[in-house]
C-alpha positions as CSV (number, residue, x, y, z in Angstrom):
1,M,112.9,-332.9,-134.0
2,N,116.5,-332.5,-135.3
3,K,117.5,-335.7,-133.5
4,F,114.6,-337.6,-135.1
5,L,115.3,-336.2,-138.5
6,S,119.0,-337.2,-138.2
7,L,117.9,-340.9,-137.9
8,K,118.1,-343.2,-140.9
9,E,114.9,-343.0,-143.0
10,E,114.0,-346.6,-142.3
11,K,114.1,-346.0,-138.6
12,Q,112.0,-342.8,-138.9
13,V,109.4,-344.8,-140.8
14,T,109.4,-347.5,-138.2
15,I,108.8,-344.9,-135.4
16,I,106.1,-343.1,-137.4
17,N,104.2,-346.2,-138.3
18,A,104.3,-347.4,-134.6
19,A,102.9,-344.0,-133.5
20,L,100.3,-343.9,-136.3
21,G,99.2,-347.4,-135.4
22,C,98.8,-346.8,-131.7
23,F,97.0,-343.5,-132.0
24,G,94.8,-344.9,-134.8
25,K,93.8,-348.0,-132.7
26,Y,93.4,-346.4,-129.3
27,G,92.8,-342.7,-129.9
28,Y,94.8,-339.9,-128.4
29,A,93.9,-340.3,-124.7
30,K,94.3,-344.1,-124.5
31,A,97.4,-344.4,-126.7
32,S,100.5,-345.1,-124.7
33,V,103.9,-343.5,-125.4
34,N,105.4,-346.6,-123.9
35,D,103.5,-348.9,-126.3
36,I,104.7,-346.7,-129.2
37,A,108.3,-347.0,-128.0
38,V,108.1,-350.8,-127.7
39,L,106.6,-351.2,-131.2
40,A,109.3,-348.9,-132.6
41,G,112.1,-350.7,-130.8
42,I,113.2,-347.6,-128.9
43,S,113.0,-346.3,-125.3
44,K,110.2,-344.2,-124.0
45,A,112.7,-341.5,-123.2
46,S,113.8,-341.4,-126.9
47,V,110.2,-340.6,-128.0
48,F,110.3,-337.5,-125.8
49,Q,113.8,-336.6,-127.0
50,Y,112.6,-336.8,-130.6
51,F,109.2,-335.1,-130.3
52,G,109.1,-333.3,-127.0
53,S,105.7,-334.4,-125.9
54,K,102.9,-336.8,-126.7
55,K,100.9,-333.9,-128.2
56,Q,103.8,-332.7,-130.3
57,L,104.2,-336.2,-131.7
58,Y,100.5,-336.3,-132.6
59,A,100.8,-332.9,-134.3
60,Y,103.8,-334.2,-136.2
61,L,101.8,-337.2,-137.4
62,L,98.9,-335.0,-138.5
63,T,101.3,-332.9,-140.6
64,Y,103.0,-336.1,-142.0
65,A,99.7,-337.7,-143.0
66,G,98.2,-334.5,-144.3
67,N,101.2,-333.9,-146.5
68,I,100.9,-337.4,-148.1
69,I,97.2,-336.9,-148.8
70,M,97.6,-333.4,-150.2
71,S,100.5,-334.7,-152.4
72,S,98.1,-337.2,-153.9
73,F,95.6,-334.4,-154.6
74,R,98.4,-332.5,-156.5
75,Q,99.1,-335.5,-158.6
76,A,95.4,-336.0,-159.6
77,D,94.4,-334.1,-162.7
78,F,91.5,-331.9,-161.5
79,D,91.9,-329.6,-164.4
80,E,90.6,-332.3,-166.7
81,K,87.3,-332.3,-164.8
82,T,85.1,-329.4,-165.9
83,D,82.2,-330.2,-163.5
84,L,82.2,-329.5,-159.8
85,F,80.6,-332.8,-158.9
86,D,83.2,-334.7,-160.9
87,R,86.0,-332.9,-159.1
88,I,84.4,-333.7,-155.7
89,L,84.2,-337.4,-156.7
90,L,87.8,-337.3,-157.9
91,S,88.9,-335.7,-154.6
92,S,87.1,-338.3,-152.5
93,L,88.3,-341.3,-154.6
94,T,91.9,-339.9,-154.6
95,E,91.9,-339.7,-150.8
96,A,90.3,-343.1,-150.4
97,K,92.9,-344.7,-152.7
98,T,95.7,-343.0,-150.8
99,L,94.4,-344.2,-147.5
100,E,93.9,-347.7,-148.9
101,K,97.6,-347.8,-150.0
102,N,98.8,-346.5,-146.6
103,P,97.1,-348.5,-143.9
104,Y,98.9,-346.9,-141.0
105,I,97.9,-343.4,-142.2
106,S,94.4,-344.6,-142.9
107,Q,93.9,-345.9,-139.4
108,F,95.3,-342.7,-137.9
109,I,93.3,-340.3,-140.1
110,L,90.0,-342.2,-139.6
111,S,90.7,-342.0,-135.9
112,A,91.5,-338.3,-136.0
113,W,88.2,-337.5,-137.7
114,T,86.4,-338.9,-134.7
115,E,88.9,-337.8,-132.0
116,T,87.3,-336.1,-129.0
117,S,90.2,-335.4,-126.7
118,D,90.3,-331.8,-125.5
119,E,94.1,-331.9,-125.4
120,V,94.4,-332.0,-129.2
121,R,91.2,-330.2,-130.1
122,D,93.1,-327.1,-131.1
123,I,95.5,-328.8,-133.5
124,L,92.8,-331.0,-135.0
125,T,90.7,-327.9,-135.7
126,E,93.6,-326.2,-137.4
127,F,94.4,-329.4,-139.4
128,K,90.8,-329.7,-140.6
129,N,90.6,-326.0,-141.5
130,E,93.9,-326.1,-143.4
131,T,93.1,-329.3,-145.3
132,G,89.6,-328.0,-146.0
133,K,90.9,-324.7,-147.5
134,F,93.4,-326.7,-149.6
135,R,90.7,-329.0,-150.9
136,N,88.2,-326.1,-151.6
137,H,90.9,-324.2,-153.5
138,L,91.6,-327.3,-155.6
139,I,88.0,-328.2,-156.3
140,L,85.9,-325.0,-156.5
141,R,86.0,-322.9,-159.6
142,K,84.5,-319.5,-160.3
143,D,82.3,-320.7,-163.2
144,D,80.9,-323.6,-161.1
145,V,78.3,-321.3,-159.5
146,S,76.6,-320.5,-162.8
147,K,75.3,-324.1,-163.1
148,F,73.4,-323.9,-159.8
149,K,69.8,-322.8,-159.5
150,N,71.0,-320.7,-156.6
151,P,74.7,-319.7,-157.1
152,N,75.2,-319.5,-153.3
153,D,74.6,-323.2,-153.0
154,A,77.9,-324.2,-154.7
155,E,80.1,-324.0,-151.6
156,T,77.4,-325.4,-149.3
157,V,77.0,-328.5,-151.6
158,L,80.8,-329.0,-151.6
159,Q,80.9,-328.9,-147.8
160,I,78.0,-331.3,-147.5
161,L,79.6,-333.8,-149.9
162,M,82.9,-333.6,-148.1
163,L,81.3,-334.3,-144.8
164,M,79.5,-337.2,-146.4
165,A,82.8,-338.6,-147.6
166,E,84.3,-338.3,-144.1
167,G,81.2,-340.0,-142.7
168,Y,81.8,-342.9,-145.0
169,A,85.4,-343.1,-144.0
170,A,84.4,-343.1,-140.3
171,H,81.8,-345.7,-140.9
172,C,84.4,-347.9,-142.5
173,R,87.0,-347.4,-139.8
174,N,87.0,-351.0,-138.8
175,D,86.8,-352.4,-142.3
176,E,89.0,-350.0,-144.4
177,K,88.8,-352.3,-147.5
178,T,85.1,-351.4,-147.9
179,M,85.8,-347.7,-148.0
180,Y,86.8,-347.5,-151.6
181,R,83.8,-349.7,-152.7
182,S,81.4,-347.5,-150.7
183,L,82.7,-344.3,-152.3
184,T,82.5,-345.7,-155.8
185,D,78.9,-347.0,-155.3
186,D,76.8,-345.2,-152.8
187,F,78.7,-341.9,-152.9
188,Q,78.3,-341.6,-156.7
189,K,74.6,-342.1,-156.3
190,M,74.4,-339.3,-153.8
191,I,76.4,-337.0,-156.1
192,A,74.0,-337.8,-158.9
193,A,71.1,-336.9,-156.7
194,M,72.7,-333.6,-155.5
195,R,73.4,-332.7,-159.1
196,R,69.7,-333.3,-160.1
197,N,68.4,-331.2,-157.3
198,F,70.8,-328.2,-157.4
199,Y,71.8,-327.8,-161.1
200,K,69.8,-325.8,-163.6
201,E,68.0,-328.1,-166.1
202,E,70.3,-327.2,-169.0
203,Y,73.3,-328.6,-167.2
204,L,71.7,-332.0,-166.5
205,L,71.9,-333.1,-170.1
C-alpha cells in the first residue's frame, strides 16, 4: 500500500476508478485484474505490488467508498431532524445523492450489495455491519422509542427501511439516474405508511 500511496493523487484516482468500474460492472469473480491494469494504464504486476492481491484491492475499495459515504452523512444535519422517519429519509437521500455524484463509487457499491462471491463474503459482511452500526448510531435516538405503539419496534422499523432503500438501489443498478427520483417518490410514501402504522396517534398530527 505504501507504494500506491506514494503515487501522485491523480494517478491514485485513475487506478481507483478503473478498479471501481471493473468490479462494479462485472462483480468480484468476473472482474479481471488485467482489465483493471489496462484501464488504469499500468501493468498487472503493478496492481499486485500496490495492493497485494485482488481481494485486498477489493477490501481497499470498500473502505474507500465507505469513507466517502460516511463523510457525506457527517456533513448532513441530522440534529435538525427531530423525527426518526425524517432522519431515515435524510440518510437515504444523502447516500443517493452521494452515489449520484460519484458514478464509479455508485456502480461499485450497488454491485457490492448484491455480490455473492464466497471469497469476499467475510469482508462484505464486516463492511455492511460497520456501516450499519455507523448509520444506526447517527439516526436512532433514545427518545424515538416513545413515539411507537410498541417501543421495541423502533430499531426493527429502521432496519426494514434501510433494507428497502438498499433494495431500491439494487433495482436501479442499471439506471442509476432513477435512484434519486425513486427515493424521493416511492420511498417517502413507504415512510409515511410506516409512520401511520407504528406511531401512537398523538404523534401523527
